[in-house]
Residue, then its C-alpha position, 0 to 999 in steps of 0.5 A: m772759780a768756786a773757791k780762793k785760796a786765802g791762805p795756809g788752811s782758809l778758803k774764800l768762798s765764792s759769791v755765787l755757790d751753784l750746780n757748776e760751782a760744785s766740782a771747783l769747791h769739791a776739787k779745792l777740798l780735795s786739795m786741803r784734805g788732811s789740814d784743818i780748814v777754816i772756811d770764810a762764808s762771808g761774801v756768800e750771795r746764793l748758796g745751791v743744795q750741791c755745794v752745801q752737799v759738797l760742803v757737809a761731805g767735806a766736814n763728815a772727812w775732815d772730822d773721819d780724819k780727826k782735822s778742824f773744819a769750820v765755817q766762819k762768818p756766813s753770810d745772811a744767804f748762807v745762813k738762811t738758805m741752810q734753814l731752807i733746806g733743813l740743816d743747823t748750820q752748827i754741822l759745818v761748825a769745827k768740833e772739838i777734837 
């Protein structure tokens, strides 16, 4: 499974987020839409572009809904992958609403 529910409004990402996990991550985010969310990325060891796309789309959807969407404690692998594909991790940090 791409992610495990860690509590109300929180989501702990799996260690491997590749193409095979993108659909499961998408489904988990959809099930949580409409409420503020905190995503724990501390255990991510591999991050594929498809899952980055799901997370960025999620951040945009939460922004449209005027809800908080924050990725916290990103692992080194998470940050390095974001940098390699040319994205700033700040796009996934909650904005003041």
